[in-house]
Each structure stands twice: as C-alpha cells, then as structure tokens.
VMD Tcl script that draws the C-alpha trace (Angstrom):
set ca {
  {-30.05 -5.05 17.99}
  {-27.17 -5.31 15.19}
  {-26.23 -2.12 13.64}
  {-26.85 -1.60 9.71}
  {-23.95 -0.07 8.54}
  {-24.36 1.76 5.50}
  {-23.93 1.97 1.82}
  {-21.12 4.04 0.56}
  {-22.78 6.50 -1.76}
  {-19.90 8.52 -4.00}
  {-22.70 10.56 -5.79}
  {-23.58 11.78 -1.88}
  {-20.16 11.71 -0.33}
  {-18.17 13.50 -3.09}
  {-19.87 16.11 -4.34}
  {-17.31 17.95 -5.96}
  {-16.67 14.82 -8.70}
  {-20.84 14.56 -9.12}
  {-22.07 18.09 -9.09}
  {-21.87 20.65 -11.78}
  {-24.04 23.79 -12.37}
  {-24.59 25.43 -15.97}
  {-21.98 27.96 -15.86}
  {-18.95 26.14 -16.86}
  {-16.18 25.90 -14.27}
  {-12.58 25.03 -13.44}
  {-11.96 21.69 -11.28}
  {-8.96 19.46 -10.46}
  {-9.65 16.42 -9.83}
  {-7.47 13.30 -7.74}
  {-7.06 9.85 -9.28}
  {-9.09 7.56 -9.24}
  {-9.66 3.70 -9.69}
  {-12.31 2.78 -11.92}
  {-13.71 -0.51 -14.08}
  {-13.66 0.27 -17.38}
  {-14.68 -1.38 -21.17}
  {-14.14 0.22 -24.38}
  {-14.82 -0.44 -28.14}
  {-16.19 1.22 -31.01}
  {-19.37 1.66 -32.46}
  {-23.03 3.17 -32.76}
  {-23.79 4.00 -28.88}
  {-27.07 2.53 -29.59}
  {-25.88 -0.62 -31.47}
  {-26.56 -4.15 -29.66}
  {-22.36 -4.81 -29.56}
  {-22.63 -1.50 -27.30}
  {-25.74 -2.43 -24.76}
  {-23.87 -5.67 -24.69}
  {-20.60 -4.33 -23.92}
  {-22.66 -2.45 -20.40}
  {-23.73 -5.76 -19.54}
  {-20.49 -7.16 -19.22}
  {-19.16 -3.40 -17.42}
  {-22.32 -3.82 -14.82}
  {-22.17 -7.01 -14.70}
  {-18.17 -6.78 -12.90}
  {-19.38 -3.91 -10.85}
  {-22.20 -5.63 -9.40}
  {-19.84 -8.53 -8.15}
  {-17.04 -6.13 -7.03}
  {-20.19 -4.87 -4.92}
  {-21.33 -8.13 -3.64}
  {-18.02 -9.33 -2.53}
  {-17.34 -5.56 -0.27}
  {-20.79 -6.12 0.81}
  {-19.67 -9.36 2.17}
  {-16.81 -8.26 3.67}
  {-19.06 -4.79 5.51}
  {-17.70 -2.42 3.04}
  {-21.16 -2.26 0.89}
  {-21.32 0.62 -1.31}
  {-23.81 2.06 -4.67}
  {-22.86 1.61 -7.57}
  {-21.90 4.84 -9.04}
  {-22.62 6.80 -11.94}
  {-21.95 5.69 -15.73}
  {-19.37 7.26 -17.55}
  {-18.20 7.79 -20.90}
  {-15.13 8.95 -23.23}
  {-15.61 9.53 -26.50}
  {-13.19 10.23 -29.20}
  {-12.51 9.49 -33.22}
  {-9.29 8.81 -34.66}
  {-7.15 11.54 -35.21}
  {-8.24 14.00 -32.58}
  {-9.53 15.25 -29.78}
  {-11.58 18.21 -30.85}
  {-15.43 17.20 -29.90}
  {-16.87 19.22 -32.35}
  {-15.63 16.61 -35.73}
  {-17.16 13.86 -33.34}
  {-20.92 15.42 -33.17}
  {-22.71 15.61 -35.61}
  {-19.89 15.32 -38.26}
  {-18.37 11.83 -37.61}
  {-20.75 8.71 -38.26}
  {-22.04 6.94 -35.02}
  {-20.15 3.84 -36.14}
  {-16.81 5.30 -36.35}
  {-16.88 6.64 -32.64}
  {-14.58 5.37 -30.04}
  {-15.75 5.10 -26.24}
  {-14.95 3.97 -23.07}
  {-17.55 3.62 -20.52}
  {-16.59 3.54 -17.04}
  {-17.81 3.08 -13.59}
  {-15.91 4.87 -10.38}
  {-14.91 2.50 -7.70}
  {-14.71 3.35 -4.12}
  {-11.26 3.80 -2.49}
  {-11.45 0.41 -0.81}
  {-11.83 -2.12 -4.15}
  {-8.33 -3.52 -4.32}
  {-7.12 -5.67 -6.93}
  {-7.79 -8.79 -5.53}
  {-11.81 -7.73 -5.14}
  {-11.72 -7.27 -8.86}
  {-9.85 -10.45 -10.20}
  {-12.48 -12.43 -7.51}
  {-15.34 -10.65 -9.50}
  {-14.15 -11.50 -12.94}
  {-14.30 -15.10 -11.79}
  {-17.57 -14.62 -10.72}
  {-18.68 -13.43 -13.79}
  {-17.43 -16.20 -15.85}
  {-18.42 -19.14 -13.87}
  {-21.88 -17.55 -13.69}
  {-22.43 -16.04 -17.17}
  {-19.73 -18.26 -19.45}
  {-19.14 -17.00 -22.15}
  {-20.42 -13.06 -21.23}
  {-16.66 -11.78 -20.78}
  {-13.30 -12.30 -22.88}
  {-10.22 -11.45 -21.61}
  {-8.95 -8.48 -20.37}
  {-12.64 -6.81 -21.59}
  {-13.10 -5.23 -18.50}
  {-10.14 -3.75 -16.41}
  {-9.40 -2.22 -13.32}
  {-7.55 1.05 -14.17}
  {-6.27 4.27 -12.91}
  {-7.55 7.56 -14.63}
  {-6.89 11.28 -13.88}
  {-8.23 13.68 -15.72}
  {-6.62 16.22 -13.53}
  {-7.42 19.81 -13.96}
  {-10.97 20.00 -16.24}
  {-13.76 22.56 -17.32}
  {-17.27 20.74 -16.63}
  {-21.17 22.12 -17.31}
  {-24.17 20.46 -16.34}
  {-26.27 19.60 -19.86}
  {-30.05 19.33 -19.44}
  {-31.24 17.84 -22.83}
  {-31.16 15.40 -25.03}
  {-27.76 13.68 -25.67}
  {-28.32 14.71 -29.26}
  {-28.59 18.41 -28.15}
  {-25.17 18.55 -25.94}
  {-22.86 21.43 -28.87}
  {-24.44 24.60 -26.99}
  {-23.00 22.95 -24.19}
  {-19.86 22.10 -25.61}
  {-19.64 25.45 -27.11}
  {-19.58 27.11 -23.28}
  {-16.63 25.00 -22.09}
  {-15.10 25.55 -25.24}
  {-15.25 29.08 -24.89}
  {-14.64 29.26 -21.37}
  {-11.24 27.67 -21.62}
  {-10.19 29.90 -24.60}
  {-10.88 32.79 -22.58}
  {-8.58 31.29 -20.13}
  {-6.03 30.21 -21.04}
  {-6.91 26.78 -21.43}
  {-6.05 23.87 -24.18}
  {-8.21 21.16 -24.22}
  {-6.05 18.01 -22.98}
  {-8.67 14.93 -23.18}
  {-11.72 13.17 -24.38}
  {-15.40 14.42 -24.52}
  {-16.01 12.75 -21.28}
  {-20.09 12.82 -19.90}
  {-21.03 11.60 -16.35}
  {-24.81 9.95 -16.73}
  {-26.47 11.68 -13.88}
  {-29.79 9.99 -14.74}
  {-31.14 7.32 -16.35}
  {-32.25 7.15 -19.97}
  {-34.67 4.06 -19.57}
  {-36.12 6.32 -16.55}
  {-36.23 9.67 -17.20}
  {-37.55 11.90 -20.23}
  {-35.12 13.05 -23.08}
  {-35.48 16.60 -22.27}
  {-34.76 16.02 -18.57}
  {-31.48 14.19 -18.54}
  {-29.00 15.52 -16.64}
  {-25.21 14.57 -18.13}
  {-22.20 16.51 -16.61}
  {-20.01 16.99 -19.49}
  {-16.12 17.36 -18.45}
  {-12.86 18.26 -20.47}
  {-9.53 17.70 -19.38}
  {-7.34 20.71 -19.71}
  {-3.97 22.32 -19.84}
  {-2.70 25.76 -19.24}
  {-2.07 27.35 -22.93}
  {1.92 28.24 -23.18}
  {2.54 31.99 -23.34}
}
mol new
graphics top color blue
foreach p $ca { graphics top sphere $p radius 0.5 }
foreach p [lrange $ca 0 end-1] q [lrange $ca 1 end] { graphics top cylinder $p $q radius 0.2 }
display resetview
C-alpha cells in the first residue's frame, strides 16, 4: 500500500508563532517568507475582498504545485498589518481615522520549502486560469522579520480591540519597550463561520528596547 504523506500544518508545527494567551508576552521571531498584497481602504470594501481573492488564488496555486512534488501543506492563517500615513501609533487608527484611509498589507506565511520558482509558476498559473485577475507585482513573495514582539490574544469583534491593545501598550511601557512596527493581526478564526463575540485574533507588535 502506498504511504500517504501528511500535510504540513504550520499552526500545529509552530505553536510559538501561532499561539497567544490573553496576557501580553514578549517573544522573538525569526524571518519567514510570506505571500503578500498591499493597499489602502476599508476592509469591508469590494476592492479589499478582491485583493483577498488574488492573494488566496496565488497561495492555493503554490500549495498545489508543492503537492505535486510531495510537499503538501495546509494554507496558513491569514494575517494583516494595518497603519495610517505618518505614524505607527495604532491608537490613532482605531477609531479616530476613517476606514477608507487605512493602509493594509495582507499576508499568508509560506513553509520553508516554498521557493521563488514555486511562486513564479503559481503566478503564471493564476494569470492563465483567471485572465485579468492579477496585475504585475500585486501579490509578492517577501521575507519579513518581525523580530522582538509583544502579543496578546483578542477574543471578540475586530471593532473592540482597543482594550487588548491598551494591555499590550502598558506591558511594553512597563518593560522598557517601544513600538517598532505596524498593528499586526493573525486571524485564527474564520469570520464567515464564527460568531463575532468568539473570534480569536492574535494582536502582535514589533518592539525595540527603549534607550536609557
């Protein structure tokens, strides 16, 4: 009988990356490759939804190319970086700034065995199967290093993250840390299938040591 190869599931294999408690903690992350797409505007807009379609189309094309080479994997959880022009301070992002002024970068982490060739082949497949869906360089494969981070698990609506954010900011201040990156969310729950009050989202901020 032919052996069935198990899919790589990063959420199970790398709990250091995909697990968070409600109490803020400090962690140090390595560099990882991600598929990403960036833009500006309301996350409830049609343009944002189309961007997600583009990103997932490439992610699943990469997955099936790898699967054909016996390197199958579960497409990891979607992540998002959010910021406004002129600053890192997320407290100016929620709720004071209109959503159509939000900048975003949506990412999906790739396994270590995914290489540039997989990405380029996936891009060509998507363009061939869905002409007009992708413009050049919209979805990219990039190396991201969040490095030293403070994170906490938020349970509930995305619109009610401020209390969790405040806990992170307080923890960072009390531990001599300064925010050094954009507001970062890892979406552990699918909002299409999960009640709003039960959504589980990791909130994560890159930080640096405060100069004495």
